[in-house]
C-alpha positions as CSV (number, residue, x, y, z in Angstrom):
1,M,-44.3,10.7,32.0
2,A,-41.3,12.2,32.9
3,L,-41.2,15.8,34.4
4,S,-39.5,18.0,31.7
5,L,-36.5,19.9,32.8
6,Q,-37.6,23.1,31.7
7,S,-40.0,24.1,33.9
8,L,-38.4,22.4,36.9
9,K,-37.6,25.5,39.0
10,S,-41.5,25.8,39.6
11,H,-41.6,22.5,41.8
12,F,-39.3,23.8,44.3
13,P,-41.0,26.7,46.6
14,I,-38.0,28.6,47.5
15,F,-37.5,29.8,44.1
16,I,-41.5,31.2,44.1
17,H,-40.6,33.1,47.4
18,R,-36.8,34.4,46.3
19,P,-37.0,34.4,42.3
20,E,-33.9,36.2,42.1
21,L,-31.9,33.7,43.7
22,V,-29.5,31.9,42.0
23,Y,-28.3,28.8,44.2
24,L,-25.5,27.4,43.3
25,D,-24.7,25.2,46.3
26,S,-26.6,22.1,46.0
27,A,-23.3,20.1,47.3
28,A,-23.8,21.2,50.7
29,T,-27.6,20.8,50.2
30,S,-30.5,20.7,47.8
31,Q,-33.1,22.8,47.7
32,K,-36.4,20.4,48.4
33,P,-39.4,20.0,45.8
34,K,-42.8,21.2,47.3
35,V,-44.0,17.1,47.7
36,V,-41.7,16.6,50.0
37,I,-42.5,19.6,51.9
38,A,-45.8,18.8,51.9
39,S,-45.6,15.1,52.8
40,I,-43.7,16.4,56.1
41,T,-46.4,19.0,56.8
42,D,-49.1,16.2,56.3
43,F,-47.8,13.8,58.7
44,Y,-47.4,16.1,61.5
45,E,-50.9,17.5,60.5
46,K,-52.9,14.3,59.9
47,E,-51.1,11.4,61.1
48,N,-48.8,12.5,64.1
49,A,-47.8,9.3,66.3
50,N,-44.6,7.3,67.3
51,I,-43.7,3.9,65.2
52,H,-43.4,0.1,66.5
53,R,-45.4,1.3,69.5
54,G,-49.2,1.5,69.4
55,L,-51.8,-0.3,68.4
56,Y,-54.0,2.6,67.2
57,E,-54.7,3.6,63.6
58,I,-52.3,6.6,63.0
59,S,-49.3,4.7,65.0
60,S,-50.2,1.7,62.8
61,K,-50.0,4.2,59.8
62,A,-47.3,5.8,60.8
63,T,-45.3,2.5,61.4
64,E,-46.9,1.0,57.6
65,R,-45.6,4.2,55.9
66,Y,-41.7,4.4,57.5
67,E,-41.1,0.6,56.8
68,K,-42.3,1.1,53.6
69,V,-39.7,3.8,52.8
70,R,-37.1,1.4,54.0
71,T,-38.4,-1.0,51.0
72,K,-38.4,1.8,48.2
73,V,-35.1,2.7,49.5
74,A,-33.6,-0.4,48.9
75,D,-35.5,-1.1,45.6
76,F,-33.8,2.8,44.5
77,I,-30.0,1.4,45.4
78,R,-30.9,-2.3,44.2
79,A,-30.4,-3.6,47.8
80,E,-30.6,-7.7,48.1
81,A,-33.4,-6.7,50.9
82,P,-34.6,-3.9,53.0
83,N,-33.4,-5.1,56.1
84,T,-29.8,-4.3,54.5
85,V,-30.6,-0.5,55.1
86,A,-30.9,1.0,58.6
87,F,-31.9,5.0,58.9
88,T,-29.6,7.4,60.6
89,K,-29.4,11.0,60.6
90,G,-27.0,11.3,57.9
91,T,-24.1,10.3,55.9
92,T,-21.5,11.4,58.8
93,E,-23.7,9.4,61.5
94,S,-23.7,6.1,58.9
95,I,-19.7,6.3,58.8
96,N,-19.2,6.8,62.3
97,I,-21.3,3.3,63.1
98,V,-19.6,1.5,60.2
99,A,-16.0,3.2,62.4
100,Q,-16.7,2.6,66.2
101,S,-19.3,-0.3,66.0
102,F,-18.0,-2.6,62.7
103,L,-14.4,-1.6,62.1
104,K,-13.3,-0.8,65.7
105,R,-14.3,-4.6,67.0
106,I,-11.8,-6.1,64.2
107,L,-9.5,-3.6,64.3
108,K,-6.0,-3.8,65.8
109,A,-2.1,-2.7,66.3
110,G,-0.6,-3.1,62.8
111,D,-3.5,-3.3,60.8
112,N,-4.7,0.0,58.4
113,V,-7.3,1.8,56.6
114,V,-7.0,2.9,53.3
115,I,-9.3,6.2,52.2
116,S,-8.1,8.7,49.8
117,A,-6.7,12.2,49.7
118,M,-10.0,13.9,48.7
119,E,-12.4,12.6,51.5
120,H,-14.4,15.1,52.9
121,H,-14.0,15.3,56.8
122,A,-16.9,12.9,57.4
123,N,-14.9,9.9,55.7
124,L,-11.7,11.3,57.0
125,I,-11.9,11.9,60.4
126,P,-14.1,8.6,61.7
127,W,-11.2,6.7,60.2
128,Q,-8.5,8.7,61.8
129,Q,-9.9,8.6,65.1
130,V,-10.2,4.4,65.0
131,C,-7.0,4.0,64.2
132,A,-5.8,6.3,66.8
133,Q,-7.6,4.4,69.3
134,C,-6.8,1.0,67.7
135,N,-3.1,1.9,67.4
136,A,-3.7,1.5,63.3
137,E,-2.0,3.0,60.6
138,L,-4.1,5.4,58.5
139,R,-3.0,5.1,54.5
140,V,-4.0,7.8,52.0
141,I,-4.5,7.2,47.9
142,P,-2.8,10.3,46.6
143,V,-4.8,12.9,44.5
144,N,-2.8,14.0,41.3
145,K,-3.1,18.0,40.2
146,D,-6.0,17.0,37.6
147,G,-8.2,15.9,41.0
148,D,-8.2,12.4,39.6
149,L,-6.9,9.6,42.4
150,M,-3.3,7.6,41.5
151,L,-4.8,4.3,41.5
152,E,-1.4,3.1,40.8
153,E,-0.9,3.3,44.5
154,V,-4.1,1.5,45.8
155,S,-2.2,-1.9,44.8
156,T,0.8,-0.9,47.0
157,L,-1.7,1.0,50.0
158,I,-3.7,-1.9,50.4
159,N,-2.2,-5.2,52.1
160,K,-3.0,-8.3,54.3
161,N,-3.4,-5.5,57.1
162,T,-6.4,-3.7,55.6
163,K,-9.7,-3.9,57.1
164,L,-11.3,-1.7,55.6
165,V,-11.1,0.5,52.5
166,A,-13.4,3.9,52.4
167,V,-13.5,6.4,49.4
168,T,-16.2,8.7,47.9
169,H,-18.1,8.2,44.7
170,I,-18.2,11.8,43.8
171,S,-15.7,14.7,45.4
172,N,-17.5,17.3,47.0
173,V,-14.6,20.0,46.0
174,L,-13.5,18.7,42.3
175,G,-16.7,16.9,41.2
176,T,-14.1,14.3,40.4
177,I,-16.4,11.0,39.6
178,N,-13.8,7.9,41.0
179,P,-13.5,4.5,39.5
180,I,-15.1,2.9,42.4
181,E,-15.8,-0.4,40.5
182,E,-11.9,-0.6,40.3
183,I,-11.7,0.3,43.7
184,I,-14.0,-2.3,44.4
185,S,-12.1,-5.2,42.7
186,I,-8.7,-4.3,43.9
187,A,-10.1,-4.6,47.6
188,H,-12.4,-7.6,47.5
189,K,-9.2,-9.5,45.1
190,R,-7.9,-9.3,49.0
191,N,-11.5,-10.3,51.0
192,I,-11.0,-6.4,52.0
193,P,-14.9,-4.8,52.4
194,I,-15.2,-1.3,51.4
195,L,-17.1,1.7,52.0
196,V,-18.3,4.1,49.5
197,D,-19.5,7.6,50.5
198,G,-22.5,8.5,48.4
199,A,-23.7,11.8,49.4
200,Q,-22.9,13.4,46.0
201,S,-23.7,10.7,44.4
202,V,-26.8,8.6,45.3
203,G,-30.3,10.6,43.6
204,H,-28.0,12.1,40.8
205,T,-26.6,8.7,39.2
206,P,-27.8,5.6,39.2
207,I,-26.4,3.1,42.1
208,D,-26.7,-1.0,41.9
209,V,-24.9,-2.2,45.5
210,Q,-25.3,-5.6,44.2
211,K,-24.0,-4.9,40.5
212,L,-21.4,-2.7,42.3
213,N,-20.3,-6.0,44.7
214,L,-20.7,-2.9,47.6
215,D,-20.0,-3.5,51.3
216,F,-20.7,-0.4,52.6
217,L,-23.1,2.9,50.8
218,V,-23.7,6.2,53.3
219,F,-25.7,8.8,52.3
220,S,-28.4,11.9,53.1
221,A,-31.4,12.6,52.1
222,H,-31.0,16.2,52.4
223,K,-28.6,16.3,49.3
224,M,-31.1,14.3,46.7
225,F,-34.1,16.7,47.4
226,G,-35.1,15.1,50.7
227,P,-35.0,16.6,54.3
228,L,-31.8,17.4,56.8
229,G,-31.0,15.1,59.6
230,T,-32.0,11.9,57.7
231,G,-29.8,9.2,56.0
232,V,-29.0,5.5,55.0
233,L,-26.5,3.1,56.1
234,Y,-26.8,0.0,53.5
235,C,-24.6,-3.0,54.8
236,K,-24.2,-6.2,52.6
237,K,-26.4,-8.8,54.2
238,E,-23.4,-11.5,55.0
239,L,-22.1,-8.1,57.0
240,T,-25.1,-7.0,58.8
241,S,-24.5,-9.4,62.1
242,G,-20.8,-7.5,62.7
243,V,-22.8,-4.2,62.9
244,H,-23.1,-3.7,66.6
245,P,-25.7,-1.1,68.1
246,F,-24.3,2.6,68.0
247,N,-26.7,4.4,70.6
248,F,-28.6,2.2,73.3
249,G,-32.4,2.7,74.3
250,G,-35.8,1.4,73.5
251,G,-37.0,0.5,70.2
252,S,-33.6,-1.9,69.3
253,I,-33.9,-4.3,71.8
254,R,-35.4,-7.5,72.2
255,D,-35.5,-8.4,75.6
256,V,-33.9,-6.6,78.9
257,A,-32.8,-7.5,82.4
258,L,-31.0,-5.3,84.9
259,N,-27.5,-6.9,84.2
260,H,-28.1,-7.9,80.3
261,T,-29.7,-6.5,77.6
262,E,-30.3,-8.7,74.1
263,F,-30.5,-6.6,71.0
264,M,-32.3,-6.7,67.7
265,D,-30.5,-7.8,64.1
266,Y,-29.6,-4.9,62.2
267,P,-31.0,-3.1,61.3
268,N,-33.2,-2.3,64.1
269,N,-30.5,-2.6,66.6
270,L,-29.1,0.8,65.4
271,E,-33.0,2.6,65.2
272,A,-32.6,2.7,69.4
273,G,-35.1,6.3,70.4
274,T,-37.7,8.1,68.6
275,A,-37.1,8.0,65.0
276,N,-36.9,11.2,62.6
277,I,-40.0,9.5,60.9
278,P,-41.3,12.7,58.9
279,G,-37.7,12.5,57.7
280,V,-37.7,9.1,56.6
281,I,-41.6,9.9,55.0
282,G,-39.8,12.9,53.2
283,L,-37.0,10.4,51.6
284,G,-39.4,8.2,50.2
285,V,-41.2,11.0,48.7
286,A,-38.1,12.6,47.5
287,I,-37.2,9.2,45.5
288,D,-40.8,9.2,44.1
289,F,-39.9,12.7,43.0
290,I,-36.3,11.5,41.5
291,Q,-38.0,8.4,39.6
292,S,-40.2,10.9,37.7
293,L,-37.5,12.1,36.1
294,D,-35.5,11.1,33.0
295,L,-32.4,10.3,35.2
296,K,-29.7,10.6,32.3
297,E,-31.5,13.5,30.8
298,A,-31.3,15.4,34.3
299,E,-27.0,14.2,34.4
300,D,-26.7,15.6,30.8
301,Y,-29.0,19.0,31.9
302,V,-26.0,19.4,35.0
303,S,-23.2,18.4,33.2
304,L,-24.3,21.2,30.1
305,M,-24.3,23.3,32.4
306,T,-21.2,22.7,34.6
307,T,-19.4,22.7,31.2
308,S,-20.7,25.9,30.4
309,F,-19.6,27.5,33.6
310,R,-15.9,26.2,33.2
311,E,-15.7,27.8,29.9
312,G,-17.0,31.0,31.1
313,L,-14.5,30.9,34.0
314,K,-11.7,30.2,31.1
315,S,-13.1,33.2,28.8
316,I,-12.8,35.4,32.0
317,G,-9.2,35.0,32.5
318,K,-7.1,34.9,35.7
319,I,-9.4,32.3,37.2
320,K,-7.6,29.1,38.6
321,V,-10.1,26.3,38.5
322,M,-9.3,23.2,40.7
323,G,-8.3,20.1,39.0
324,N,-9.7,19.0,35.8
325,P,-10.3,15.4,36.2
326,K,-11.3,13.2,33.7
327,K,-14.9,12.5,35.0
328,S,-16.9,14.9,36.7
329,G,-19.7,15.7,38.1
330,G,-22.0,19.4,39.0
331,I,-19.2,20.6,40.8
332,I,-16.8,23.4,40.0
333,S,-13.8,24.8,42.6
334,F,-12.2,27.8,41.9
335,N,-9.9,30.8,42.9
336,V,-10.0,34.3,41.4
337,N,-6.6,36.1,40.9
338,D,-5.3,37.0,44.8
339,I,-8.9,37.8,45.7
340,H,-10.1,35.4,49.0
341,P,-12.9,33.2,48.4
342,H,-15.1,34.6,51.2
343,D,-14.7,38.2,49.5
344,V,-15.7,36.5,46.0
345,A,-18.8,34.7,47.7
346,S,-19.8,38.0,49.2
347,F,-20.0,39.9,46.4
348,L,-21.9,37.2,44.0
349,A,-24.4,37.1,47.1
350,S,-25.1,40.9,47.0
351,S,-26.6,39.6,43.9
352,S,-28.6,36.9,45.5
353,I,-25.6,34.5,44.2
354,A,-25.0,31.9,46.4
355,V,-22.2,30.1,46.2
356,R,-19.6,28.2,49.0
357,A,-16.4,29.6,49.9
358,G,-14.0,28.0,52.2
359,H,-12.0,24.6,52.6
360,H,-15.7,22.6,52.0
361,C,-14.6,20.4,55.1
362,A,-11.7,18.8,52.7
363,Q,-8.5,20.7,54.3
364,P,-6.0,17.8,53.3
365,L,-7.1,18.2,49.5
366,H,-6.9,21.8,49.2
367,K,-3.5,21.4,50.8
368,A,-2.5,18.8,48.2
369,M,-3.8,21.1,45.3
370,D,-1.5,23.8,46.9
371,T,-4.3,26.5,48.2
372,S,-6.3,26.4,51.4
373,A,-9.5,27.6,50.2
374,S,-11.7,28.1,47.4
375,V,-15.1,29.3,45.8
376,R,-17.4,26.2,44.8
377,A,-20.2,26.1,42.8
378,S,-22.6,23.5,42.5
379,F,-25.2,22.6,39.6
380,S,-28.7,20.9,40.2
381,I,-31.5,20.5,38.1
382,Y,-33.2,23.2,38.9
383,N,-30.4,25.6,37.7
384,T,-30.5,27.5,34.3
385,K,-28.8,28.9,31.7
386,E,-29.8,32.3,32.8
387,D,-28.0,31.3,36.3
388,V,-24.5,30.2,34.5
389,E,-24.7,33.6,32.3
390,N,-25.5,35.6,35.7
391,T,-22.7,34.2,37.6
392,I,-19.9,34.7,35.0
393,A,-21.3,38.4,34.2
394,S,-21.1,38.8,38.2
395,L,-17.3,37.7,38.1
396,I,-16.6,40.0,35.6
397,E,-18.3,42.7,37.5
398,L,-15.9,41.5,40.5
399,K,-12.8,41.3,38.6
400,K,-13.7,45.1,37.3
401,F,-14.4,46.1,40.8
402,W,-11.2,44.7,42.3
403,S,-8.5,46.0,39.6
């Protein structure tokens, strides 16, 4: 039986300790349910040991639990096999691995990489840097004033010299849900691999990497109710042999001599050193928690609150919402008159309302939308109608205070 969304807030201890908190910064990091927190505590208290090394009971148990999560993640994103899933520190590291350990080996002068203008810096800078290193070109799909990608430009930007396309699934600023199926199709017609940044989508909307025919999918546990410092790199099975080690050390090797090292196959070749075992275990429990929900109901619930907030902003007047995309998730960025976003966020914080202010690690997107910064409110399943009402009421008070 699916968990009731009406009582969901009680599953998140932070709201018990801070009942006054209106948390509207889930795009930065989600809050953690008590089952996830408990799983990490239990590991350290009862089973703490390293993996893949010890033959004693708690080490074997830790290895078993860690590898079971790999299978759980593969099932969750509908991957073809567990060994297509590598554990990383997060979305940023996963993208850097693909840039430096896959793309750099095939990228040469005159080639190009295609991204979009709405990318988070994590899905921009790694490609920018590897293109600079290889004397290749970084090409950018523009965004229109509504916050939608100008897809008519994609076919022109992609050519025989394109070695990779990398796009976000959901914008962390505008909430735009990009038509990744269409972009994947365009890329694959020219046999070009594609990476999708799923940081804002995995865990919040169903993802089937085989149905999408995805080559790479990257995401972070901490944006889907899991622990910080834990991420996933999915790589399509036929491309795994092209992903080489990113960090070097123990746990990723088959054989070592003083002048030569033979590495294990993907994903083990990426998991050198001591793994973030409790983080991975917590990710597994976060997936269990997500699967205890009716995901469609959860999506509709978040959408309803986001729409209500957008309408509330319109009713205040003299508030400019960034973009009006055709399809969007639970993220809205806006500006209040000529009040600096930091002042808006500080005023809201005085009422225990947590929003984000700044460029949200997406400076080029802000420039494309003719602003340097914005206030961002991002919603999740633990938000309530009262959260929306209290935030709108506080913004009304802000305008009175500032006028």
